[in-house]
C-alpha positions in Angstrom: -22.3 -7.6 -1.7 -26.0 -7.8 -2.2 -26.0 -11.5 -1.3 -24.4 -10.8 2.1 -27.2 -8.3 3.0 -29.7 -10.8 1.8 -28.3 -13.6 3.9 -28.2 -11.6 6.9 -31.9 -10.6 6.5 -32.9 -14.3 6.1 -32.1 -15.1 9.6 -29.7 -16.5 12.2 -28.7 -19.6 10.2 -27.1 -17.6 7.2 -25.3 -15.3 9.6 -23.6 -18.2 11.2 -22.7 -19.6 7.7 -21.0 -16.2 6.9 -19.3 -16.3 10.2 -17.9 -19.8 9.6 -16.8 -18.8 6.2 -14.9 -15.8 7.7 -13.4 -18.2 10.2 -12.1 -20.6 7.6 -10.7 -17.6 5.7 -8.9 -16.4 8.8 -7.4 -19.8 9.5 -6.4 -20.2 5.7 -4.7 -16.8 5.7 -2.8 -17.7 8.9 -1.6 -20.9 7.5 -0.6 -19.5 4.1 1.2 -16.7 6.0 3.3 -19.2 8.0 4.3 -21.1 5.0 5.2 -18.0 2.9 7.1 -16.6 6.0 9.3 -19.8 6.1 9.9 -19.5 2.3 10.9 -15.8 2.9 13.2 -16.5 5.7 14.9 -19.3 3.7 15.2 -17.0 0.7 16.8 -14.3 2.9 19.1 -16.7 4.6 20.4 -18.2 1.4 20.5 -14.6 -0.3 18.9 -16.1 -3.5 15.4 -15.6 -5.0 13.0 -18.8 -4.8 11.2 -19.3 -8.0 12.5 -15.9 -9.1 10.8 -14.0 -6.3 12.8 -12.0 -3.8 12.7 -12.5 0.0 11.2 -9.1 0.5 8.1 -10.0 -1.8 7.4 -13.1 0.3 7.6 -11.1 3.6 5.4 -8.4 2.3 2.8 -11.0 1.1 3.0 -12.5 4.6 2.2 -9.2 6.2 -0.8 -8.5 3.9 -2.2 -12.0 4.7 -1.7 -11.5 8.5 -3.4 -7.9 8.1 -6.4 -9.6 6.4 -6.5 -12.2 9.2 -6.6 -9.6 11.8 -9.3 -7.4 10.1 -11.4 -10.6 9.9 -10.9 -11.4 13.3 -11.8 -7.8 14.5 -14.9 -8.0 12.3 -16.1 -11.1 14.1 -15.4 -9.6 17.5 -17.5 -6.6 16.6 -20.4 -8.5 15.2 -20.9 -10.3 18.4 
């Protein structure tokens, strides 16, 4: 956490780097969420666990990833 504060104090270049990292994380969370959602739907339709994991766990993980993506997006909006 101290590093983030240090980077913000350094100047505009580091702030843009942090914002870019958050953007990449948001994109990554959304892509992984889409893949996990598809796996969860397939598991639910076949009524069998995939890799020993039930469909409900896949769908809850999708919700968590999308929640993090939304929180990161709101963080970026509030920083502008």
